[in-house]
N, C-alpha and C positions, 0 to 999 in steps of 0.2 A: 409800430414795432413788430406786430404779428406778421406783417408782410415780409420783413427782413428775415425772420426765422423761417417763414415759408419758403423763401428763395433758397436759403442754404439747406433746407431739408428735402426739397423736391428737385427732380431732374430738370436740368435746363432744356430749353426748346431748341437751341441752335447748336449745330455741330462745332462751331468755332469755340464753344466753351471747353472743348477738350484741351485747349492750350493751358487752362488753369491747372488741372491735375498733372499734365505733362511737365509744365514749368516747375511745379512744386517737386516733382520727382527728380528733375535735373538739379534743382536747388539742394535737395536732400543728398543727392550723390556728391555734390561738391563739398558739402559739410562733412559727410561721413567718409569720404574717400580721399581726403586731403592728406598728404604726407606730413610727418612731423618736421619741425624746424631744422633739426640737425641733418636730416636727409636732404632737405632742400639746399642747405648750405654746402653740403658735400657735392651736390650737383651744380653748384654755382648758379643757383636760381636767382631771379630778380628779387630785390629786397622787398618789394611789395608783397610777393608770395610768402616770403619768410615771415614778414610781420603778421600777415593774415593767419598763417599757421601758428605763430606764437599766441595770437589771440584765441584761436580755437582750442589750443591745448593748455592755455594758461589757467584753466579752471581745475578745481580738485577732481581727482579721478572718479570719485563716487558721483559727482554732479554730472560729469560727462556721460557716465552710464545711465543715470536717471533721465537725462535729456532725450534718450531714445524713445521713451514712452510718449511724450507729447508730440515729438516729431513724426512718429509713425501713426499716432492717433490722427494727426492732420492728413497724412497720406491716405489712410483708409477712408476718412470722412470725404475727402475730395473725390476719390474714385467712386465711392458709394453714392455721392451726390450726383456724379455724372451718369453712372449706369443705373441708378435707382436703388432703393433701400432693400435690405435683407430682412425678410419678415420672420423666417423660421430657420432652424438649423439646416433643414433640407434645402430651402431656397438659397442659403449661403453657399452650399456646395455647387449651385448652378450659377452663382453670381460672379461676373467678371471682376468686380471690385475686390472680392475676397481673394481670387487667384492672383490678381496683379499685386495687391498689397502684401500678401503672404509670401509669394515667390520673390518679390523684390526685397522684403525683409531678410529672407534667407540668403539670397544671392549677394545682397549688399554686404552681409557679414562675411561670407566666404571670400568675396573679392578682396577683402583686406589682407588676405594671405599673400597677395601679389603686390602690395604697396610697401615700399621700404619702411622699416621700423614699425609696422602695424601688424596686427594679428587678429584672427577671428576669435570672438569671445562668446562663450555660452551664455554669460550674463547679459551681454548686449542682445543676443538673439532672443532671449526670453523677453527682454524689455521691448524689442521690436514687435514680437508676436502679441504681447500683451497690449501694446498700443494699437495694433491692427484690430484686435478683438474688441477693445473698448471703443474705438472709432466707429466700427461697423455697428456695434450694438447701440451705442448712443444715437447714431444717425437714424437707425431703424425705429427706436423708441420715440424720438422726436417726430419722425414722419407719421407714426400712428397717432400720437397725441394731438398734433397740430392739424392734421388733415388739410383741407383747403381753407384759405383765409376767408373770413366772412366780410363781404363788402358792406360798407356803411351806406344806408340809403341817402340819397341827395336831397 
């Protein structure tokens, strides 16, 4: 079990692992950048897209806002996992994961101004940035506490 936590807390060795944070970023963009059902109907979109949109927006508004925290927690964690942990506030300002996750959280919210029937929300932005902060902090703490896994003697 310690090896699993070690894997998710320390930087991967192969450059192909960048597909994981990139894929999650794309997934997050699809979730947060999808138009509302009425907009899709007015554009005569495929019924599959309309139904997907109905599922996305079928939850209470407060739950949709709250979902930004864990979604952006995962984003920050994956980028921090790929680039390496943030140990201090000073190192956070030098860390690519911090910049990618923070700038994406801001840009993602601003981009909603260009999506029909969507709008940028200060509450969503706060939840995005809180998720990024918690993701980076939790990843760093876990990295410090776990260190390298201890191999059992054979």
